[in-house]
Structures are given as C-alpha cells and as structure tokens.
C-alpha positions, 0 to 999 in steps of 0.5 A, spaced: 385 445 461 378 445 461 378 452 457 384 448 453 379 442 450 373 446 450 376 450 445 379 444 441 372 442 441 369 449 438 374 450 433 374 443 430 367 443 430 367 450 427 364 453 433 357 448 433 360 444 439 361 448 446 359 453 444 356 455 450 359 451 455 367 455 453 364 462 456 362 459 462 369 456 463 373 462 461 369 466 465 371 460 471 377 460 470 377 469 470 375 468 478 383 463 477 386 468 475 384 473 479 385 470 485 393 468 484 394 476 482 391 478 488 394 472 492 402 474 489 401 481 490 402 479 496 408 475 496 415 478 496 419 476 490 424 479 492 425 475 499 427 469 493 431 468 487 433 473 481 430 465 477 424 464 481 421 472 480 422 470 473 420 465 472 413 468 476 413 474 471 415 469 464 408 467 468 404 472 469 406 476 461 404 469 458 397 469 462 395 476 459 395 474 453 389 470 454 384 475 452 387 476 445 388 469 444 380 468 446 378 474 441 382 470 435 379 463 437 372 465 438 372 469 432 375 462 429 381 466 426 386 462 430 389 455 428 388 450 432 395 448 433 397 456 436 390 455 440 393 449 444 400 451 444 398 458 448 394 454 453 399 449 454 405 453 454 401 457 460 400 450 464 408 448 463 410 455 465 405 454 472 408 448 472 415 449 472 413 454 478 412 449 483 417 445 480 422 450 482 420 450 490 424 444 490 430 448 490 428 453 495 425 448 500 430 445 505 426 440 506 427 433 504 421 430 505 417 436 503 422 436 497 420 430 495 412 431 495 413 436 490 417 432 486 412 426 486 406 433 486 410 436 480 410 429 476 402 427 477 402 435 474 405 433 468 401 426 467 395 430 468 397 435 464 397 431 458 391 428 460 388 434 458 392 435 452 390 428 450 382 431 451 383 436 447 386 432 442 381 427 442 375 432 442 378 434 435 380 428 434 371 426 434 368 432 432 372 432 424 371 424 425 379 423 423 385 425 425 388 430 423 395 430 421 400 429 425 395 429 432 396 421 431 403 421 433 402 426 438 396 422 441 400 416 443 406 421 445 401 423 450 399 417 453 406 414 454 407 421 457 402 419 462 405 413 464 411 415 464 409 421 470 404 416 473 410 411 475 415 417 478 409 419 482 408 412 484 414 411 485 416 418 490 409 419 493 407 416 500 403 410 501 398 415 503 397 418 497 398 412 493 392 410 496 389 416 494 389 415 487 389 408 486 381 409 489 380 415 485 382 410 479 378 405 479 372 410 478 367 407 471 369 413 467 377 411 468 374 405 463 369 407 458 376 413 457 381 406 456 376 403 451 374 410 447 381 410 446 381 404 443 377 405 439 381 411 436 387 406 436 383 402 432 381 406 427 386 411 428 388 410 419 381 409 416 376 414 422 369 414 423 369 413 430 362 414 430 364 417 438 361 424 440 366 429 441 362 431 447 360 426 450 367 423 450 369 430 453 364 429 458 367 423 460 375 424 460 372 430 463 369 426 469 377 422 469 380 428 469 376 431 475 377 424 478 385 426 477 383 433 480 381 430 486 387 427 486 391 433 485 386 437 491 388 431 496 397 432 493 396 439 494 392 438 501 397 434 503 402 438 502 399 444 505 398 440 511 406 438 511 408 446 510 404 447 516 405 443 520 412 444 519 411 451 519 408 450 526 414 445 528 420 450 525 415 456 530 416 453 536 423 450 534 423 457 534 421 459 540 425 454 543 431 456 539 429 463 543 428 463 548 435 458 549 437 464 545 435 468 552 437 464 557 444 464 553 444 472 552 443 472 558 449 467 562 453 471 556 451 477 558 454 475 565 460 472 563 461 478 559 460 483 565 465 479 568 469 478 563 470 485 561 471 487 569 477 483 569 479 485 561 478 493 563 482 491 570 488 488 566 488 494 561 488 499 565 494 496 569 497 494 562 495 502 560 497 505 567 504 501 566 504 503 560 503 511 561 508 511 567 514 508 563 512 514 557 512 519 562 518 517 566 522 512 561 523 507 566 524 501 563 524 497 570 517 498 571 512 491 570 505 489 571 503 486 575 498 481 573 497 474 576 494 468 572 494 464 568 490 467 562 491 470 556 492 478 559 496 475 564 501 471 559 501 478 556 503 482 562 508 477 562 511 477 555 510 486 557 514 484 562 520 481 559 520 486 553 521 490 558 527 488 562 530 487 555 528 494 552 532 497 560 537 491 559 540 493 552 539 501 553 543 500 559 548 496 556 547 502 549 549 507 555 555 504 558 558 503 551 556 511 549 559 512 557 565 509 556 566 512 549 565 519 551 571 517 556 576 515 551 575 507 553 572 505 546 572 497 548 566 495 551 560 493 547 553 491 547 552 482 550 545 482 552 541 477 549 536 481 544 531 480 537 528 484 531 529 491 533 533 491 539 539 486 535 538 491 530 539 496 536 545 493 539 549 493 532 548 499 531 551 501 538 557 496 537 558 499 529 558 506 531 564 504 537 567 499 533 567 504 528 569 510 534 574 505 536 578 504 529 576 513 527 581 514 533 586 510 532 587 512 525 586 519 527 591 517 533 596 515 527 595 522 524 596 526 530 602 521 531 605 523 525 603 531 525 607 530 532 613 528 529 613 533 523 609 528 518 604 531 514 605 526 508 600 522 513 592 520 511 587 516 515 585 509 513 581 507 507 577 503 511 573 510 514 568 511 512 563 518 511 566 525 511 570 524 517 575 522 514 574 526 507 575 532 512 582 529 516 585 528 510 583 534 506 586 538 514 591 534 512 592 535 505 592 543 506 597 542 512 603 538 508 601 544 502 602 549 507 608 546 511 612 545 503 610 552 501 612 555 507 618 550 507 620 553 500 618 560 502 624 560 507 628 555 504 628 562 498 629 567 505 635 562 507 638 563 500 638 571 500 631 571 495 625 574 498 620 573 491 618 566 495 610 567 497 604 562 499 600 560 494 596 554 495 589 557 498 589 555 505 582 557 510 582 559 517 588 559 521 592 557 516 590 562 511 593 567 517 599 564 517 599 564 510 597 571 510 603 572 516 609 569 512 607 573 505 608 578 508 614 578 513 617 576 506 614 582 503 617 586 509 624 583 509 623 583 501 621 591 502 626 592 507 631 588 504 631 592 497 631 600 500 637 598 504 640 594 498 638 601 494 641 606 499 648 602 500 649 602 493 647 610 493 653 610 498 658 606 494 657 612 488 658 617 494 651 619 496 651 619 503 644 622 504 639 615 501 635 613 507 630 607 507 624 610 507 619 604 508 615 603 514 617 597 518 616 594 525 620 591 529 627 588 528 627 592 521 624 597 524 631 597 529 635 596 521 632 601 518 633 606 524 641 603 525 642 604 517 639 611 517 643 613 522 649 610 521 648 613 514 647 620 517 651 620 521 658 617 516 655 623 512 657 627 518 663 624 520 666 625 512 663 631 512 667 634 518 673 630 514 673 634 508 672 640 513 678 638 517 682 636 510 681 644 508 683 647 513 688 643 513 689 644 506 689 652 507 694 651 512 699 648 508 698 652 503 699 658 508 705 653 511 708 652 504 708 660 502 711 661 509 717 656 507 717 660 501 718 665 503 722 662 509 726 660 503 727 665 500 729 669 506 733 664 507 737 663 501 737 671 500 740 670 508 745 665 505 747 669 499 749 674 504 752 669 509 757 666 503 757 673 501 759 676 507 764 669 509 768 672 502 769 679 505 772 674 510 776 670 507 778 676 502 
C-alpha cells in the first residue's frame, strides 16, 4: 500500500516527489516478499483445495511482475492507472487468500473473526488507494478526470467495510480500533478530505502532496496497528484452538488406546468363540460332505448369531434329509413297480423344486408304465395298431410307437405272404426295412418262401416232364427239413416209377414176343388142324363111300 501511494505521488509529480522515499519503500517491500515466498515453501498446498492452490499461484505470478512494473514506473513510461492497478490487484489477491480461509476453517468463531478481519483489510486497502489518488491529486493541484468520483467511491467503500467489521468483530478488537481512531492524524486526514471535496471542481487545494502522504500514512499506520492487533488476536485464537485440539487429540488418542485394548480383549474372546463356533460348523459340514449323513447336527447352545446359524443349519439338514429320504423311498417304490408313492414333506426353494421334480418323475413313470401296459396288453391280444398316449413326452413314446409301427407293418406283410402261400402263390416277400430280431424274422420268412417257391417250381417242372413221359427228370435243388424229404421222396418215387415202367415195358416185350410165338404156333396148329380136318373129311368121305 505504501509503495502504491508513493508511486502515485512520484508519477503525479513527474518524478519530483518521493524520488528518495520510493526506492527505500521498494527495498522494504522486497524483504516482505522474500519472507512470504520462504514461508509458502514450507506449506504443502496439495493438502488444501485446488481452488486455494490456484489462488495462491495467481498471487505469486502477479507478485513476480512487480520488478518489471517498477522499471517502467522509474522511467515514467507507465500510466498512473496501470501502475495503481498492478498494486491494487496484488492487494486484492492477497486479501482474497486470507478471505478464502473462511472456507477452510471448521470453527465458527474463527471464521467470523476472519470475515471481520478481511472487511477491515478491504477498508484499509481503500484507504491506501485513497492515499495514492489524493497524493496524485494534490501533486497536480487538481482532480484528474474520473478521480473525484473514484475518491468518493473509496470513501463510501471504506465506511461500508468498516461498518461490516464493527458489526462482526468482538468487543476487544472494537475497543482497540476505537482507541486507534482517536489519533489526531484521523481528524487531520478528514480536514484534508473536506478541502478536497469543497474544491473538487476548481482545484487549487494548496495542500502539499508530501504532507498529505505523511498525515494519511499516519492514519494508515494506525489502521496497520489495528491490523496487527487483529492478526495477533487471530493467531492467539488459532494457537489456543490448536492447543485445545492437540489436548483433545491426545485425550482422544488415550481413550482410543484404552478402547483399542478393550476391543482387542473383547475381539480375542469373540474371535475365540467365533472360531469355536466356526470349527463346529466346519467339522459338521465336513462330516456331512464326507459321509452324506444329513442326520448330523451342530451342537451350539446359546442365543447369539452362531447359535441361530447352527439351528438354521440343523433345520436345513433335517428338511434336506426328509426330502432325500422320501425321494429315495419314491425311487425304491418305482424300482419295485409301485408308482403311486409321492414325496409329501414340507420344502421350500430348491428343495421344493427337487420334491416337485421327483413327484413329477414318479407321476410321469406311472403314466408311462400304464400306457406301456396298455400297449403290451394289445400286443398279447394280437393288436399291433395300438400306440402310446400322446401325453407321454420325449423319445420314449417315439421309440415305442416306431417299434409298434415296425411290428404292425411286419406282421401285416407276413400275413400277406402267408395268405399268398395258402393260395398257392409263392412270389410274396416282406419288403419293409426292419431291424434286429424283426429283420431276422423277415429274412427267415422270405428265405422259407423262397425255398418253398424254388422247391414247388422244381417239383412242378418234374411233374410236367413226367406227364409228357419223361420219368428221368428229378428235383435238383438243395433244401432242408420237410422240403428235403419231399424232394427225396419225389425223386425216389420218380425213380421207382421209372423202374416199374421199364419192368412193365420189358414184360410187355416178352409177352409180345410170346404172343407172336403162340400166334405162329396157333397158325401152324390151325394149318395142321385144317390139314387134319381135310384129311379126316377125306377119310370120312372115303369111309362113307
């Protein structure tokens, strides 16, 4: 603030005034700047919010521009507005850093005092700007354009911020501020203000800028003493708060250690009890797993959670055992042909699904066996057209129906073949594709009919040949069983018939030959008889004569 005021007087007087004081103030500023940067290096800004770290970084960046601004101020190359703006912005950023502490603090009293402190700093900052503005005005002996309005605005802002400060500060700080404002410099500054206001339009204040700077600097120094007091008060409060927090921390740490010891003891007892309970549960579960015996129970007595878990486990295993026993009973009954038994025990969740599954399976098996019994009854009655009930699901019904279809087709074709055989037709065959024993039956029937057809064919050919007088024709095929006997009998009969015919023919030849001989003898005899008769006749005639 001092450097800004001196800079205003230096620029306003074209370098005539404050030529000596300004470098001295800049050197003091450099010392404070060095102390600030050194202190900031000890603070880890990462512990705070990103916004606060960004605000500090902006302040340091603007602070770094001061040396460059000073060179331009020294050579009077920088306009007054830009020069004052640099220092004003720098002070604004510094106050903003302090004001941001209200967002970090969690103590309401500290936050309120920081709020009052920042309002006081804002008022003091306006006093510093006022010093610079009026120093420039008195140096020129007239208000520059817009400076009067700025001057009035600065006075209004100072009063407003001081009012807020007075409203929010404590009695001790207010008392110190009131005493500081009783300094004679305060009244002298007000008298110079009044002069500046009265002659604002004409100028000619006849007040030395250096005197004004000196008097208002005294006022600002009084404000600085208040600032120091407020700062010291804040530091004492924070120090006391730190001590209280430290004491509370150690007390809390001690209580925490005691509580930790108690917790460790309790935890040890609890863990031991838990381990015993878990071991019992684990051992019982392992036995159930290894033996499959769901009658085993966990023996935990009490009202704690593990006793309740044990009771729940025992209840679960009992229900599971009941459902398994009933399921086994149902399956055993089914295996023995009794399909009427069902699982009736109470069950929930997956056990209910198991119960429903077993009962449904038993019911399905019962229905399937009933349907299969009806099929078997139909088969025993020679009815191969019967089929499984369509309500029976799955591949089983399809397999049985396919088998029945194959049997029905095979029996029908066998009947047709046998019917043809009975009608003397031996060209019938079973053509349907069959499998297993049915295929063997098909092959045997077809082979038998083929044997019959072949045998009958040869026998007919032989008989036809015999009918034409060829008794040498015989049945040549290879047959088995009765057909082979028929073949042998036929061939033997044919052979004997041929032999008989041959004998008859030989006898006939002999008879024919004997007949010829008898005929020849008869002729001779007749001839002799006739000769004898003629002789007798002649003899008789002779005798008659």
